[in-house]
C-alpha positions as CSV (number, residue, x, y, z in Angstrom):
1,M,8.2,2.3,-17.1
2,E,9.4,-0.6,-15.4
3,E,8.3,-3.9,-16.6
4,I,8.3,-6.9,-14.4
5,R,7.8,-10.3,-16.0
6,H,7.8,-14.1,-14.5
7,E,5.8,-17.1,-14.6
8,N,3.4,-15.9,-11.8
9,V,3.2,-12.3,-12.0
10,E,3.3,-9.6,-14.6
11,A,3.5,-5.9,-13.6
12,Y,4.2,-2.2,-14.8
13,A,5.6,0.5,-12.5
14,Y,5.5,4.3,-13.2
15,N,7.1,7.0,-10.8
16,A,7.3,10.6,-11.5
17,A,8.2,13.7,-9.8
18,K,6.1,16.7,-9.3
19,K,6.3,19.5,-11.7
20,G,9.1,21.5,-11.2
21,N,11.1,18.9,-9.0
22,Y,14.0,16.9,-10.2
23,E,13.5,14.1,-7.5
24,S,10.2,12.2,-6.7
25,G,9.5,12.2,-3.0
26,D,7.9,8.7,-3.8
27,S,9.8,5.3,-4.0
28,Y,9.0,1.9,-4.9
29,F,10.8,-1.3,-4.6
30,T,9.9,-4.9,-6.0
31,V,11.7,-8.4,-5.1
32,L,10.8,-11.3,-7.1
33,T,11.8,-14.8,-6.4
34,D,10.4,-18.2,-7.5
35,E,8.5,-18.4,-4.0
36,Y,7.3,-15.0,-3.6
37,F,6.8,-11.3,-4.8
38,I,7.0,-8.4,-2.5
39,C,6.1,-4.8,-3.6
40,S,6.2,-1.9,-1.4
41,V,5.3,1.9,-2.3
42,A,6.5,4.8,0.0
43,D,5.5,8.5,-0.2
44,G,7.9,10.7,1.7
45,L,6.3,13.8,3.6
46,G,6.6,17.0,1.6
47,S,8.6,16.8,-1.7
48,G,11.8,16.7,-3.4
49,P,15.0,15.4,-1.8
50,V,13.8,15.4,1.9
51,A,10.7,13.5,0.9
52,R,12.9,11.2,-1.1
53,E,15.2,10.6,1.7
54,S,12.5,9.1,3.9
55,S,11.1,7.1,1.2
56,Q,14.4,5.6,0.0
57,V,14.3,3.7,3.4
58,I,12.0,1.1,1.6
59,P,14.7,-0.2,-1.2
60,Q,17.5,0.1,1.4
61,I,15.6,-2.6,3.9
62,L,13.9,-4.8,1.3
63,K,17.3,-5.4,-0.7
64,E,18.7,-6.9,2.6
65,Y,15.7,-8.2,4.7
66,H,13.1,-9.1,1.8
67,H,12.8,-12.7,3.7
68,E,11.4,-11.3,6.8
69,T,7.7,-10.9,7.7
70,I,5.6,-8.0,6.5
71,D,5.5,-6.8,10.2
72,Q,9.2,-7.2,10.7
73,L,9.8,-5.1,7.3
74,M,7.2,-2.3,8.4
75,N,8.9,-2.3,11.9
76,R,12.4,-1.9,10.2
77,F,11.0,0.8,7.9
78,N,9.8,2.9,10.8
79,G,13.1,2.5,12.8
80,L,15.0,3.9,10.0
81,M,12.6,7.0,9.9
82,L,13.9,8.7,13.0
83,Q,15.4,11.9,12.2
84,K,13.7,12.0,8.9
85,R,10.6,13.8,7.5
86,G,8.5,10.5,7.6
87,A,6.5,8.6,5.0
88,A,3.4,6.8,4.2
89,V,4.0,3.2,3.3
90,A,2.5,0.2,2.0
91,I,3.8,-3.2,1.2
92,F,2.4,-6.5,0.2
93,K,3.8,-10.0,-0.3
94,V,2.3,-12.4,-2.6
95,D,3.3,-16.1,-1.9
96,F,3.1,-18.4,-5.3
97,K,2.6,-21.6,-3.4
98,K,0.0,-20.6,-0.6
99,R,-1.7,-18.5,-3.1
100,T,-2.0,-15.7,-0.5
101,L,-1.3,-12.0,-0.5
102,E,-0.3,-10.2,2.6
103,Y,-0.8,-6.6,3.0
104,S,-0.2,-3.8,5.2
105,C,-0.1,0.0,5.2
106,V,0.5,3.1,7.1
107,G,-0.8,6.3,5.7
108,N,-2.5,7.3,2.2
109,I,-1.4,4.7,-0.2
110,R,-4.1,2.8,-2.0
111,F,-4.2,-0.8,-3.0
112,Y,-6.9,-2.7,-4.8
113,L,-7.2,-6.4,-5.8
114,Y,-9.7,-7.0,-8.2
115,R,-11.2,-10.5,-8.6
116,R,-12.2,-11.1,-12.4
117,E,-14.1,-14.3,-11.8
118,T,-16.5,-12.7,-9.1
119,D,-16.3,-9.1,-10.1
120,E,-15.4,-7.9,-6.8
121,V,-12.8,-5.5,-5.4
122,I,-10.7,-6.1,-2.2
123,Y,-9.9,-2.7,-0.7
124,P,-7.8,-3.2,2.6
125,L,-8.4,0.2,4.8
126,P,-5.0,1.6,5.7
127,V,-3.8,2.7,9.4
128,M,-4.2,6.4,9.4
129,G,-0.8,8.5,9.7
130,Y,2.6,7.8,8.5
131,L,5.7,6.0,9.9
132,S,8.2,8.4,11.6
133,G,10.3,6.3,14.0
134,R,7.6,6.4,16.8
135,P,6.1,3.1,18.0
136,Q,3.3,2.2,15.3
137,K,0.4,0.0,15.5
138,L,0.2,-2.2,12.3
139,K,-2.6,-3.9,10.8
140,T,-1.5,-6.6,8.2
141,Q,-4.2,-8.4,6.4
142,L,-4.1,-11.7,4.6
143,Y,-6.3,-12.7,1.6
144,T,-6.2,-15.7,-0.8
145,Y,-6.1,-14.7,-4.6
146,L,-7.3,-16.5,-7.9
147,E,-5.5,-16.9,-10.9
148,N,-5.6,-13.7,-13.4
149,D,-6.5,-11.5,-10.2
150,L,-5.4,-7.9,-11.0
151,F,-3.7,-5.5,-8.4
152,L,-3.1,-1.9,-8.3
153,I,-1.2,0.2,-5.7
154,H,-0.7,3.9,-6.2
155,S,0.6,7.0,-4.0
156,D,-1.9,10.0,-3.6
157,G,-0.4,11.7,-6.7
158,V,-2.7,9.4,-8.6
159,D,-6.3,10.3,-8.3
160,L,-8.7,7.6,-9.4
161,R,-12.5,8.3,-9.2
162,N,-13.7,4.8,-10.0
163,P,-10.8,2.1,-9.5
164,K,-13.2,-1.0,-9.7
165,A,-14.5,0.3,-13.3
166,M,-11.1,1.1,-14.6
167,M,-9.8,-2.4,-13.5
168,R,-12.9,-4.3,-14.9
169,K,-12.9,-2.3,-18.1
170,A,-8.7,-3.0,-18.5
171,G,-8.9,-6.5,-17.8
172,A,-5.0,-6.6,-18.1
173,P,-2.1,-5.1,-16.2
174,R,-0.7,-3.3,-19.3
175,R,-4.0,-1.7,-20.3
176,L,-5.0,-0.5,-16.9
177,Y,-1.7,1.0,-16.7
178,E,-2.1,3.0,-20.0
179,D,-5.6,3.8,-19.0
180,I,-4.4,5.4,-15.5
181,L,-1.5,6.9,-17.1
182,A,-3.7,8.8,-19.7
183,S,-5.6,10.2,-16.7
184,I,-3.1,11.5,-14.4
185,Q,-2.4,15.0,-13.5
186,T,0.9,15.5,-12.4
187,G,0.4,17.9,-9.6
188,D,2.2,15.9,-7.1
189,D,5.0,12.9,-7.0
190,A,3.0,10.0,-8.7
191,T,3.6,6.1,-8.2
192,L,1.5,3.5,-9.6
193,I,2.2,-0.4,-10.1
194,S,-0.5,-2.5,-11.9
195,G,-0.3,-6.1,-12.2
196,S,-1.7,-9.4,-12.7
197,L,-1.1,-12.8,-10.5
198,L,-0.8,-15.5,-13.4
199,H,-1.1,-18.7,-11.2
């Protein structure tokens, strides 16, 4: 488990390879500054080293270009997928000053934002397909967030029947992380990040 703590965000990340594989085809990467928090999850097509090669495009780009917009970053990810297997990719950026969360996804990565204050879940629909280097239509969505909103992002190796009920019951990111971990069947590469936006 990786723990991320800051006055504005608290998060917990899990990443594991499919049974029988040494390397996970999933990758995630986070960037935290005093102005913003960026989190991205990629699920490389297939499994093992070939899948990992595609998903590792994410840290490669974010280390250097995290100051860019979500669309610019997604286009960079896509550009590096040429001659690789390809990957499903989701990315979101939380702007602490504006109190906004910007989200974009291509492929089957799931994201939920749970508003404790109003007991509602925001679930942006992804663009179908995956990043492969070919021109890609993006659909970036912008939301405002409230103090103590919970978020959850996970790859398809994590199968949740009722995310809203789990988020409501857990109430806090560490508990949500532990509850999901207890229910995971590792038949596939699995990545999950649960967190709370504190201010």
